[in-house]
N, C-alpha and C positions, 0 to 999 in steps of 0.2 A: 193730247196726247199727240194723234197721227193727224197728219195734215197734209193732206191729198194735194192742194193744192203746188204745196212746197217740194211734194215728192213727182211730182211732173215737171214743175222747173228744174230742179236737177235733173231729171231725164232728158229735159231736151236739151239742157248747157251740156251734160257728158255726151246726147248723139253728136252737137254742131262741134264741142272739139274734138271727138274721134272723127268727123269727116275733115276737120281742120287738117287733121294728124295725117290723114290720110295722104291728101292734097301735097304736102309740104317736104315728109318721107317717101322714101321708096317704099316697092311695097312690101318686102316683110316687115319692117319693122313699123311702118304703119298701119300694117292690121295687127301687128301686138300691142303697139301701143294703144291702140284701139280697144282692142279686148280686156285690156288690163283699167284702164277709164270705164268701162262699161260694169268690171266686177268692181273697181274700189269708190266707185261713187256711192253707191249703195250701199257700202259698206260702211262708210264715212258718214254717211244718213244718219244711220242704225244707230252708229256707235254717238252721233248724236243725241240721237234721238233716250237712248239709254242712262246716258251721261245725264239729261236732263231726270229723269227718274231716279237716279241714283242706283240704276241696277246691275249696271256693267262698267267697270274703269273709273270708277270715283276714288274717293280715300278709301283705303284698304281696311281703314277702322269703320267707315260708315254700316257696313253688314250685309246691305242689297234686297233688292226684292224678293228675287228667287220664286220662284210657281205660284205658290199660297202667299206669295205679299208679307210683309214686316210683323205683322202686327196678329199671330197666329192664335188661338185661343189656348193653345196647349202651353204657352207660358215659354218654357224653356226651349223649344224649339225641334224636342224629336218625336217620333213617330211614339203613338201610343196606342195601343192595341185595349180591343173590350173582348173578354172571354165571353162567345157564346151558349156556355151553358152558366155559369154565373154570375155574368154581367157585371163581371169586375176589369177595372182598369188596370193594366200594367205595362210595364216596357220589352218582356223577353219575349222569348219563343213561346213556353207554355204556360198555363195560367200557376201563379203562385200558392191560391187557394185553393184548385181543386184539383190540378195537374189538367187541363183538358188543352187540346193543343188546337181547337177549333176556334180561330178570333175573328176580329175585324178588325183594319185600320181605322183609327179615329183620329182627325186633322185637326 
């Protein structure tokens, strides 16, 4: 998933490119370009890894991983709740069986 060696290569490549740009460009432009590179390279690296996991920026119909992954045990993907009074699983705010509002989330 995350390769530390590749991250260090990207980090040192961005450092080398930013130092080279600071030597070529005059002061305010070189500093701005170096900051832009230091911000852009990690973002590009993260996007590349997220595309590889298909969680970000891939096909619009692919769904994506999200925080809890693609294969959640709930099936339909929504958050279900379990009533603490009667142990009924439901989707709304209060329990349809007993009317209690005490509940816990079940992912």
